[in-house]
TORKOL-4160 file (C-alpha; in steps of 0.2 Angstrom, whole numbers, padded with zeros to 4 digits, m for minus):
255
<pt num="1" X="0590" Y="0415" Z="0765"/>
<pt num="2" X="0571" Y="0410" Z="0767"/>
<pt num="3" X="0558" Y="0422" Z="0770"/>
<pt num="4" X="0541" Y="0415" Z="0779"/>
<pt num="5" X="0526" Y="0425" Z="0783"/>
<pt num="6" X="0516" Y="0415" Z="0795"/>
<pt num="7" X="0498" Y="0419" Z="0799"/>
<pt num="8" X="0501" Y="0438" Z="0798"/>
<pt num="9" X="0486" Y="0449" Z="0802"/>
<pt num="10" X="0488" Y="0469" Z="0803"/>
<pt num="11" X="0474" Y="0480" Z="0811"/>
<pt num="12" X="0475" Y="0500" Z="0810"/>
<pt num="13" X="0462" Y="0510" Z="0819"/>
<pt num="14" X="0451" Y="0494" Z="0823"/>
<pt num="15" X="0451" Y="0489" Z="0804"/>
<pt num="16" X="0458" Y="0473" Z="0799"/>
<pt num="17" X="0469" Y="0477" Z="0784"/>
<pt num="18" X="0478" Y="0461" Z="0782"/>
<pt num="19" X="0470" Y="0444" Z="0787"/>
<pt num="20" X="0480" Y="0428" Z="0791"/>
<pt num="21" X="0493" Y="0429" Z="0777"/>
<pt num="22" X="0504" Y="0414" Z="0775"/>
<pt num="23" X="0517" Y="0416" Z="0761"/>
<pt num="24" X="0534" Y="0408" Z="0758"/>
<pt num="25" X="0549" Y="0414" Z="0748"/>
<pt num="26" X="0563" Y="0401" Z="0745"/>
<pt num="27" X="0581" Y="0406" Z="0746"/>
<pt num="28" X="0585" Y="0414" Z="0729"/>
<pt num="29" X="0567" Y="0415" Z="0723"/>
<pt num="30" X="0559" Y="0430" Z="0715"/>
<pt num="31" X="0541" Y="0430" Z="0721"/>
<pt num="32" X="0528" Y="0443" Z="0716"/>
<pt num="33" X="0513" Y="0450" Z="0726"/>
<pt num="34" X="0499" Y="0456" Z="0715"/>
<pt num="35" X="0481" Y="0463" Z="0718"/>
<pt num="36" X="0470" Y="0479" Z="0716"/>
<pt num="37" X="0474" Y="0495" Z="0724"/>
<pt num="38" X="0469" Y="0495" Z="0743"/>
<pt num="39" X="0471" Y="0475" Z="0744"/>
<pt num="40" X="0484" Y="0475" Z="0757"/>
<pt num="41" X="0500" Y="0473" Z="0748"/>
<pt num="42" X="0510" Y="0488" Z="0755"/>
<pt num="43" X="0502" Y="0484" Z="0772"/>
<pt num="44" X="0510" Y="0466" Z="0772"/>
<pt num="45" X="0527" Y="0472" Z="0765"/>
<pt num="46" X="0527" Y="0485" Z="0779"/>
<pt num="47" X="0526" Y="0471" Z="0792"/>
<pt num="48" X="0540" Y="0462" Z="0783"/>
<pt num="49" X="0553" Y="0476" Z="0783"/>
<pt num="50" X="0547" Y="0481" Z="0801"/>
<pt num="51" X="0539" Y="0498" Z="0798"/>
<pt num="52" X="0522" Y="0489" Z="0805"/>
<pt num="53" X="0521" Y="0476" Z="0819"/>
<pt num="54" X="0508" Y="0463" Z="0815"/>
<pt num="55" X="0493" Y="0461" Z="0827"/>
<pt num="56" X="0496" Y="0442" Z="0825"/>
<pt num="57" X="0508" Y="0431" Z="0816"/>
<pt num="58" X="0526" Y="0431" Z="0813"/>
<pt num="59" X="0538" Y="0436" Z="0799"/>
<pt num="60" X="0554" Y="0424" Z="0799"/>
<pt num="61" X="0571" Y="0426" Z="0791"/>
<pt num="62" X="0579" Y="0408" Z="0791"/>
<pt num="63" X="0568" Y="0404" Z="0806"/>
<pt num="64" X="0571" Y="0420" Z="0816"/>
<pt num="65" X="0557" Y="0432" Z="0820"/>
<pt num="66" X="0562" Y="0448" Z="0811"/>
<pt num="67" X="0553" Y="0459" Z="0824"/>
<pt num="68" X="0564" Y="0451" Z="0838"/>
<pt num="69" X="0581" Y="0455" Z="0828"/>
<pt num="70" X="0592" Y="0469" Z="0834"/>
<pt num="71" X="0589" Y="0483" Z="0821"/>
<pt num="72" X="0607" Y="0483" Z="0814"/>
<pt num="73" X="0606" Y="0464" Z="0812"/>
<pt num="74" X="0589" Y="0465" Z="0803"/>
<pt num="75" X="0596" Y="0478" Z="0791"/>
<pt num="76" X="0611" Y="0467" Z="0786"/>
<pt num="77" X="0599" Y="0453" Z="0782"/>
<pt num="78" X="0585" Y="0463" Z="0774"/>
<pt num="79" X="0584" Y="0479" Z="0762"/>
<pt num="80" X="0567" Y="0488" Z="0758"/>
<pt num="81" X="0562" Y="0499" Z="0744"/>
<pt num="82" X="0546" Y="0507" Z="0751"/>
<pt num="83" X="0534" Y="0514" Z="0738"/>
<pt num="84" X="0535" Y="0531" Z="0747"/>
<pt num="85" X="0554" Y="0531" Z="0749"/>
<pt num="86" X="0562" Y="0549" Z="0748"/>
<pt num="87" X="0575" Y="0560" Z="0755"/>
<pt num="88" X="0571" Y="0575" Z="0766"/>
<pt num="89" X="0588" Y="0584" Z="0762"/>
<pt num="90" X="0596" Y="0586" Z="0746"/>
<pt num="91" X="0610" Y="0573" Z="0748"/>
<pt num="92" X="0620" Y="0569" Z="0732"/>
<pt num="93" X="0617" Y="0553" Z="0724"/>
<pt num="94" X="0633" Y="0546" Z="0730"/>
<pt num="95" X="0628" Y="0550" Z="0748"/>
<pt num="96" X="0611" Y="0542" Z="0747"/>
<pt num="97" X="0618" Y="0526" Z="0740"/>
<pt num="98" X="0631" Y="0526" Z="0754"/>
<pt num="99" X="0618" Y="0526" Z="0767"/>
<pt num="100" X="0615" Y="0508" Z="0762"/>
<pt num="101" X="0632" Y="0504" Z="0771"/>
<pt num="102" X="0627" Y="0510" Z="0788"/>
<pt num="103" X="0622" Y="0494" Z="0795"/>
<pt num="104" X="0639" Y="0486" Z="0792"/>
<pt num="105" X="0651" Y="0488" Z="0807"/>
<pt num="106" X="0666" Y="0481" Z="0799"/>
<pt num="107" X="0666" Y="0492" Z="0783"/>
<pt num="108" X="0681" Y="0503" Z="0777"/>
<pt num="109" X="0680" Y="0519" Z="0767"/>
<pt num="110" X="0688" Y="0511" Z="0752"/>
<pt num="111" X="0677" Y="0495" Z="0754"/>
<pt num="112" X="0662" Y="0506" Z="0755"/>
<pt num="113" X="0667" Y="0516" Z="0739"/>
<pt num="114" X="0669" Y="0500" Z="0730"/>
<pt num="115" X="0652" Y="0492" Z="0734"/>
<pt num="116" X="0643" Y="0509" Z="0731"/>
<pt num="117" X="0651" Y="0511" Z="0714"/>
<pt num="118" X="0646" Y="0493" Z="0710"/>
<pt num="119" X="0629" Y="0497" Z="0714"/>
<pt num="120" X="0627" Y="0513" Z="0705"/>
<pt num="121" X="0635" Y="0505" Z="0690"/>
<pt num="122" X="0623" Y="0490" Z="0691"/>
<pt num="123" X="0608" Y="0502" Z="0691"/>
<pt num="124" X="0614" Y="0514" Z="0678"/>
<pt num="125" X="0616" Y="0529" Z="0690"/>
<pt num="126" X="0635" Y="0531" Z="0691"/>
<pt num="127" X="0634" Y="0547" Z="0681"/>
<pt num="128" X="0623" Y="0555" Z="0692"/>
<pt num="129" X="0634" Y="0553" Z="0708"/>
<pt num="130" X="0638" Y="0571" Z="0711"/>
<pt num="131" X="0620" Y="0577" Z="0707"/>
<pt num="132" X="0608" Y="0582" Z="0720"/>
<pt num="133" X="0595" Y="0569" Z="0724"/>
<pt num="134" X="0580" Y="0581" Z="0724"/>
<pt num="135" X="0584" Y="0587" Z="0707"/>
<pt num="136" X="0582" Y="0570" Z="0699"/>
<pt num="137" X="0568" Y="0564" Z="0689"/>
<pt num="138" X="0556" Y="0551" Z="0697"/>
<pt num="139" X="0564" Y="0537" Z="0687"/>
<pt num="140" X="0582" Y="0542" Z="0692"/>
<pt num="141" X="0577" Y="0543" Z="0710"/>
<pt num="142" X="0569" Y="0526" Z="0710"/>
<pt num="143" X="0585" Y="0519" Z="0702"/>
<pt num="144" X="0596" Y="0527" Z="0715"/>
<pt num="145" X="0586" Y="0521" Z="0729"/>
<pt num="146" X="0587" Y="0503" Z="0722"/>
<pt num="147" X="0606" Y="0506" Z="0721"/>
<pt num="148" X="0605" Y="0510" Z="0740"/>
<pt num="149" X="0597" Y="0495" Z="0743"/>
<pt num="150" X="0610" Y="0485" Z="0734"/>
<pt num="151" X="0623" Y="0494" Z="0743"/>
<pt num="152" X="0617" Y="0487" Z="0759"/>
<pt num="153" X="0622" Y="0469" Z="0752"/>
<pt num="154" X="0607" Y="0461" Z="0760"/>
<pt num="155" X="0601" Y="0443" Z="0757"/>
<pt num="156" X="0582" Y="0448" Z="0756"/>
<pt num="157" X="0575" Y="0462" Z="0746"/>
<pt num="158" X="0558" Y="0468" Z="0749"/>
<pt num="159" X="0552" Y="0480" Z="0734"/>
<pt num="160" X="0535" Y="0489" Z="0734"/>
<pt num="161" X="0531" Y="0494" Z="0716"/>
<pt num="162" X="0549" Y="0495" Z="0711"/>
<pt num="163" X="0546" Y="0500" Z="0693"/>
<pt num="164" X="0535" Y="0516" Z="0698"/>
<pt num="165" X="0541" Y="0531" Z="0687"/>
<pt num="166" X="0552" Y="0520" Z="0676"/>
<pt num="167" X="0551" Y="0520" Z="0657"/>
<pt num="168" X="0549" Y="0503" Z="0648"/>
<pt num="169" X="0568" Y="0500" Z="0646"/>
<pt num="170" X="0572" Y="0504" Z="0664"/>
<pt num="171" X="0558" Y="0493" Z="0670"/>
<pt num="172" X="0565" Y="0478" Z="0661"/>
<pt num="173" X="0583" Y="0483" Z="0666"/>
<pt num="174" X="0578" Y="0485" Z="0685"/>
<pt num="175" X="0568" Y="0468" Z="0686"/>
<pt num="176" X="0582" Y="0458" Z="0676"/>
<pt num="177" X="0595" Y="0465" Z="0688"/>
<pt num="178" X="0584" Y="0460" Z="0703"/>
<pt num="179" X="0581" Y="0443" Z="0695"/>
<pt num="180" X="0600" Y="0440" Z="0692"/>
<pt num="181" X="0605" Y="0446" Z="0709"/>
<pt num="182" X="0603" Y="0429" Z="0717"/>
<pt num="183" X="0594" Y="0437" Z="0732"/>
<pt num="184" X="0578" Y="0432" Z="0740"/>
<pt num="185" X="0565" Y="0444" Z="0733"/>
<pt num="186" X="0547" Y="0449" Z="0738"/>
<pt num="187" X="0540" Y="0462" Z="0727"/>
<pt num="188" X="0523" Y="0471" Z="0726"/>
<pt num="189" X="0520" Y="0473" Z="0707"/>
<pt num="190" X="0507" Y="0484" Z="0699"/>
<pt num="191" X="0510" Y="0477" Z="0681"/>
<pt num="192" X="0504" Y="0459" Z="0679"/>
<pt num="193" X="0514" Y="0456" Z="0662"/>
<pt num="194" X="0530" Y="0462" Z="0671"/>
<pt num="195" X="0525" Y="0450" Z="0686"/>
<pt num="196" X="0522" Y="0436" Z="0674"/>
<pt num="197" X="0539" Y="0438" Z="0665"/>
<pt num="198" X="0550" Y="0440" Z="0680"/>
<pt num="199" X="0543" Y="0430" Z="0695"/>
<pt num="200" X="0544" Y="0412" Z="0700"/>
<pt num="201" X="0528" Y="0412" Z="0710"/>
<pt num="202" X="0514" Y="0424" Z="0712"/>
<pt num="203" X="0503" Y="0427" Z="0726"/>
<pt num="204" X="0486" Y="0436" Z="0723"/>
<pt num="205" X="0479" Y="0447" Z="0737"/>
<pt num="206" X="0462" Y="0454" Z="0738"/>
<pt num="207" X="0453" Y="0462" Z="0752"/>
<pt num="208" X="0468" Y="0458" Z="0764"/>
<pt num="209" X="0469" Y="0439" Z="0760"/>
<pt num="210" X="0478" Y="0428" Z="0749"/>
<pt num="211" X="0466" Y="0421" Z="0736"/>
<pt num="212" X="0478" Y="0411" Z="0724"/>
<pt num="213" X="0496" Y="0407" Z="0723"/>
<pt num="214" X="0508" Y="0397" Z="0711"/>
<pt num="215" X="0518" Y="0399" Z="0694"/>
<pt num="216" X="0512" Y="0414" Z="0684"/>
<pt num="217" X="0505" Y="0403" Z="0671"/>
<pt num="218" X="0494" Y="0394" Z="0683"/>
<pt num="219" X="0488" Y="0410" Z="0692"/>
<pt num="220" X="0484" Y="0422" Z="0679"/>
<pt num="221" X="0469" Y="0414" Z="0673"/>
<pt num="222" X="0454" Y="0424" Z="0665"/>
<pt num="223" X="0441" Y="0419" Z="0678"/>
<pt num="224" X="0452" Y="0424" Z="0693"/>
<pt num="225" X="0457" Y="0441" Z="0685"/>
<pt num="226" X="0439" Y="0445" Z="0681"/>
<pt num="227" X="0435" Y="0441" Z="0699"/>
<pt num="228" X="0449" Y="0451" Z="0708"/>
<pt num="229" X="0453" Y="0465" Z="0695"/>
<pt num="230" X="0436" Y="0467" Z="0686"/>
<pt num="231" X="0444" Y="0465" Z="0669"/>
<pt num="232" X="0442" Y="0453" Z="0655"/>
<pt num="233" X="0460" Y="0445" Z="0651"/>
<pt num="234" X="0466" Y="0437" Z="0636"/>
<pt num="235" X="0482" Y="0427" Z="0639"/>
<pt num="236" X="0495" Y="0425" Z="0625"/>
<pt num="237" X="0512" Y="0418" Z="0625"/>
<pt num="238" X="0528" Y="0429" Z="0623"/>
<pt num="239" X="0535" Y="0423" Z="0606"/>
<pt num="240" X="0553" Y="0423" Z="0613"/>
<pt num="241" X="0552" Y="0418" Z="0631"/>
<pt num="242" X="0535" Y="0408" Z="0631"/>
<pt num="243" X="0530" Y="0418" Z="0647"/>
<pt num="244" X="0511" Y="0421" Z="0649"/>
<pt num="245" X="0507" Y="0439" Z="0644"/>
<pt num="246" X="0489" Y="0447" Z="0646"/>
<pt num="247" X="0479" Y="0458" Z="0634"/>
<pt num="248" X="0465" Y="0467" Z="0644"/>
<pt num="249" X="0448" Y="0475" Z="0641"/>
<pt num="250" X="0434" Y="0479" Z="0652"/>
<pt num="251" X="0422" Y="0466" Z="0656"/>
<pt num="252" X="0405" Y="0468" Z="0647"/>
<pt num="253" X="0392" Y="0477" Z="0657"/>
<pt num="254" X="0375" Y="0471" Z="0660"/>
<pt num="255" X="0361" Y="0481" Z="0652"/>
């Protein structure tokens, strides 16, 4: 399923937070959205998963306006992991993951159990099934919420900082899992090296506008990173994968 963001702008309390964003995610592609804090990444993603309505522009799934779709149909097509995702009540892990099955009308109890068990196994949380969600660590909660999104069986997955709270091994596991899922993925990522290693295409957003896009090796250039992030970057190649990786230090200050 293709995801297209066509001229989307967002205004909150009279301030324009996102300005005329145009972005395309081809079917099965993993596209990363990177930028400094406050650049508009989360605001844009909220428009994609319908938590915010754009002031102008359209978000389309295979040509259909996602904001015009019935909620259940939209939830069957697209799953999201917001940055602030949480549970208000102390459901068990199995119950939280099972919430991902709610958009599906034709489900059965046995089918739901099989889908949820598969999602929990893939995210490494099957052993937590009977634990209370609120008692989990931040990293465990994050993996449970990813399992819930996978149990939804969407065709498009929107992730806002999905590696928050995860240790290095689980960061790699989660992004490898997402990469291998075959889903169309749009993810805001804080770690540029993780983005470079896992994404097909990167879009760089600064002050609510896209300022660069393309394959990671073409986008993550020292001049752009100095301008957008205020750091000096030293690109190197990963010795096994060949993916661009970055070493950072602060830009020299002017006396």
